[in-house]
C-alpha positions in Angstrom: 4.7 23.4 32.1 5.9 21.0 29.5 6.1 17.4 30.6 9.6 15.9 30.6 10.2 13.5 27.6 9.6 10.0 29.0 11.8 8.3 26.3 15.4 8.1 27.7 18.0 10.3 26.1 21.6 9.2 26.6 25.1 10.5 25.9 26.2 7.0 25.1 24.0 4.2 26.1 23.4 4.1 29.9 25.2 7.5 30.6 23.3 10.7 31.3 22.8 13.1 28.4 25.3 16.0 28.3 26.5 18.7 26.0 29.0 17.5 23.3 31.5 19.5 21.4 30.9 20.2 17.7 33.5 17.7 16.6 32.8 15.0 19.2 33.4 11.4 18.3 33.3 8.2 20.3 34.0 4.6 19.2 33.4 1.4 21.0 31.8 -2.0 20.5 28.2 -2.8 21.4 29.3 -5.6 23.8 31.7 -3.2 25.6 28.6 -2.3 27.6 27.3 -5.9 27.9 27.0 -5.6 31.7 24.5 -2.8 31.2 22.2 -4.5 28.6 23.3 -8.1 27.8 22.2 -7.6 24.2 18.8 -6.1 25.0 19.0 -2.3 24.6 15.8 -0.5 25.5 14.4 2.1 23.2 16.2 5.4 23.6 17.5 8.4 21.6 20.5 10.8 21.5 19.8 14.5 21.5 23.0 15.8 19.9 24.6 13.1 17.9 24.0 10.3 15.4 25.3 6.7 15.5 26.8 4.6 12.8 26.8 0.9 13.7 28.5 -1.9 11.8 27.3 -5.3 12.9 30.1 -7.8 12.6 28.6 -11.0 14.1 25.2 -12.3 15.2 21.9 -10.7 14.7 18.5 -10.1 16.2 15.7 -7.5 16.0 16.3 -3.8 15.6 13.7 -1.4 16.7 13.4 2.0 15.0 10.5 4.2 16.0 7.4 2.0 15.6 9.2 -0.7 13.4 10.7 -4.0 14.3 13.3 -5.3 11.8 15.0 -8.7 11.8 18.6 -8.6 10.7 21.8 -10.7 10.6 25.4 -9.6 10.3 27.0 -8.1 8.3 24.7 -5.1 8.5 25.1 -1.3 8.9 22.7 1.1 10.6 22.7 4.9 10.9 20.5 6.5 13.5 20.3 10.3 13.4 19.8 12.3 16.6 16.3 12.2 18.1 15.4 8.9 16.4 14.1 6.4 18.9 15.9 3.0 18.5 16.9 -0.1 20.4 17.7 -3.7 19.7 17.5 -7.3 21.0 20.4 -9.4 19.8 21.8 -12.9 20.5 24.8 -13.2 22.9 27.2 -13.9 20.0 26.4 -10.6 18.4 28.8 -7.6 18.3 29.2 -4.4 16.4 31.5 -1.3 16.2 29.6 1.9 17.0 30.6 5.4 16.0 28.8 8.2 17.9 29.4 11.5 16.1 28.1 15.0 17.0 25.5 16.6 14.8 27.9 19.4 14.1 30.4 17.0 12.5 27.5 15.3 10.6 26.4 18.7 9.3 29.8 19.2 7.8 29.9 15.7 6.3 26.5 16.2 4.7 27.8 19.1 2.6 30.5 16.7 1.2 28.5 13.6 0.4 25.0 15.0 -0.3 23.2 12.3 1.6 20.1 12.7 3.9 21.8 12.3 7.2 18.6 13.1 9.1 17.1 9.8 7.8 17.6 6.4 9.5 19.4 3.8 7.4 19.7 0.0 7.7 21.3 -2.2 5.1 22.1 -6.0 5.3 24.7 -7.7 3.2 26.8 -10.8 2.6 30.2 -11.2 4.3 31.8 -12.6 1.2 31.1 -9.5 -0.9 34.2 -7.3 -1.4 32.3 -4.1 -0.6 31.2 -5.4 2.8 34.8 -6.5 3.5 36.0 -3.0 2.7 33.3 -1.5 5.0 34.5 -3.8 7.8 38.1 -2.9 7.3 37.3 0.8 7.4 35.4 0.4 10.7 38.3 -1.5 12.2 40.7 1.3 11.1 38.4 3.9 12.7 38.2 1.9 15.9 42.0 1.6 16.0 42.4 5.4 15.4 40.2 6.1 18.4 41.8 3.5 20.6 45.3 5.0 19.8 44.4 8.6 20.5 40.8 9.3 21.6 41.2 13.1 22.1 43.1 13.7 18.8 41.1 11.3 16.5 38.2 13.5 15.6 39.4 14.8 12.2 40.5 11.4 11.0 37.4 9.7 12.2 35.1 12.3 10.6 36.8 11.7 7.3 36.4 7.9 7.6 32.8 8.5 8.7 32.1 10.4 5.5 33.4 7.5 3.4 31.5 4.9 5.4 28.2 6.8 5.2 28.6 7.4 1.4 29.4 3.7 0.8 26.5 2.6 3.0 24.0 4.8 1.1 25.4 3.4 -2.2 24.7 -0.1 -1.0 21.1 1.0 -0.2 20.6 2.9 -3.4 22.8 2.6 -6.4 21.6 6.0 -7.7 24.0 8.7 -6.8 22.1 11.7 -5.3 22.5 15.1 -7.0 23.4 18.1 -4.8 20.3 19.5 -3.2 18.6 22.3 -5.0 17.1 25.4 -3.2 13.7 23.8 -2.8 15.1 20.7 -1.3 17.2 22.7 1.2 14.1 24.8 2.1 12.0 21.6 2.6 14.7 20.1 4.9 14.8 23.3 6.9 11.1 23.1 7.2 11.2 19.6 8.5 13.8 20.6 11.1 11.6 23.5 12.2 8.5 21.2 12.4 10.5 18.9 14.7 11.0 21.8 17.1 7.5 23.3 16.9 5.0 20.6 16.0 3.5 20.7 19.5 2.5 24.3 19.0 -0.4 25.5 16.8 1.7 27.2 14.2 0.1 28.2 11.0 1.7 27.8 7.5 2.3 31.5 7.5 4.2 31.2 10.8 6.4 28.5 9.4 7.0 30.6 6.3 8.0 33.7 8.3 10.3 31.6 10.5 12.1 30.3 7.4 12.1 33.6 5.4 9.9 32.3 2.7 6.2 32.5 1.6 3.4 30.0 2.2 3.3 29.3 -1.6 7.0 28.6 -1.9 7.1 26.6 1.2 4.2 24.4 0.0 5.9 23.8 -3.3 9.1 22.8 -1.6 7.4 20.4 0.7 5.5 18.7 -2.1 8.6 18.4 -4.3 10.8 17.0 -1.5 8.3 14.9 0.4 5.1 14.7 -1.6 3.2 16.3 1.3 1.6 19.6 2.2 3.1 21.6 5.0 0.3 20.8 7.4 0.4 17.1 6.4 4.1 17.1 7.4 3.1 18.7 10.8 0.4 16.1 11.3 2.8 13.2 10.4 5.3 14.5 12.9 2.6 14.7 15.6 1.5 11.2 14.6 5.0 9.9 14.9 5.5 11.4 18.4 2.1 9.9 19.4 3.3 6.5 18.3 6.6 6.8 20.2 4.8 7.6 23.4 2.1 4.9 22.9 4.7 2.3 22.2 7.6 3.2 24.5 5.7 4.5 27.6 2.8 3.6 29.8 1.4 7.1 29.8 -2.4 7.6 29.4 -4.0 8.6 26.2 -5.0 11.9 27.8 -1.4 12.7 28.8 -0.1 11.8 25.3 -2.7 14.0 23.7 -1.4 17.0 25.8 2.2 16.1 25.2 1.8 16.2 21.4 0.0 19.5 21.5 -3.7 18.4 21.5 -5.5 19.5 24.6 -8.7 17.6 23.8 -8.3 13.8 24.2 -11.4 13.2 22.1 -10.0 15.2 19.2 -6.7 13.4 19.6 -8.4 10.0 19.2 -10.2 11.2 16.1 -6.9 12.6 14.7 -5.1 9.3 15.3 -7.9 7.2 13.9 -8.2 9.4 10.8 -4.5 8.7 9.9 -4.2 5.1 11.1 -7.7 3.6 10.9 -7.7 2.5 14.5 -7.9 4.2 17.9 -4.8 5.0 20.0 -5.6 2.3 22.5 -6.1 -0.4 19.9 -2.9 0.6 18.1 -0.9 0.4 21.3 -2.3 -3.0 22.1 -1.7 -4.4 18.6 1.9 -3.1 18.5 2.8 -4.5 21.9 1.2 -7.9 21.2 3.0 -8.0 17.9 6.4 -7.1 19.3 6.0 -9.7 22.1 4.8 -12.5 19.9 6.5 -11.8 16.5 9.8 -10.2 17.2 11.3 -11.8 14.0 8.9 -10.2 11.5 7.8 -7.0 10.0 5.8 -4.6 12.2 2.1 -4.6 12.5 0.6 -2.5 9.6 -2.7 -1.0 10.7 -5.5 -0.4 8.1 -5.7 3.0 6.4 -2.0 3.9 7.0 -1.0 7.1 5.2 2.3 7.3 3.4 5.0 8.2 5.9 7.0 11.4 5.6 10.7 11.4 5.5 10.9 11.6 9.3 9.4 8.1 9.5 10.9 6.7 6.3 13.6 4.0 6.7 15.9 3.0 3.9 16.1 -0.8 4.3 17.5 -3.0 1.6 19.2 -6.4 1.5 22.3 -6.4 -0.8 22.9 -10.1 -1.2 
């Protein structure tokens, strides 16, 4: 029997997870739930929706997967579904948060050709016109939702598309071209790996599932992510291992089983091969770093391999 996921999954923060309609949207401020978190939101994820957050005041530390990032307003973040995140901000901080269903994001992705399965964080300067425009759009979106929550979805989805496109432009001035067939196949592969990385699937099994061949699948993976298919599987397994080590108190043996490795000794060798340290040492170093250096970059262990797109964060200051 599969062990329940120990990382909390919420509908919106603090509320039990539930099914959402394909066009679901929800808008509120971070501090609307101050009584639940007082600026310290524990690591969690959302199963069926992404969140676009525009920080208007204050700042603090944002946690995304195994990374701790110091930020100050104005800043904009985008967290896709299933990405573990949280933050610790000062009491003067606030932000407007759009929660939007994966179904609506899928439709948006066909319009703006941006990787909406990749986390994004961009800092800026309040005096710059583009950041003022972003703030104005977020305020319009919040007003639309406040005026008519049940009827606001189409208008908010349109505004979300504009906001996401502008946020990505701030992070990267190069306009992305529409995805070619190999890129589409590679992204489908990554989605399939997210669902099945705990299982001992062969490359042939992944190719069959996606209606492709091992050769074409390998070419697509290398073109899009610079990794082989099995390297992508290992990176996803490594990411899940880090999540469980950092955000839970479960034993190394339990985590080994959870990520699809029945032998704890093999799991330790696997983890050390990719990070240069044992799981126990990595956990200790990360926890000590987060407690003692919450305003800096995360601990970087020796021998770290290049992260795949699941771990990659787009972080850029646009001052």
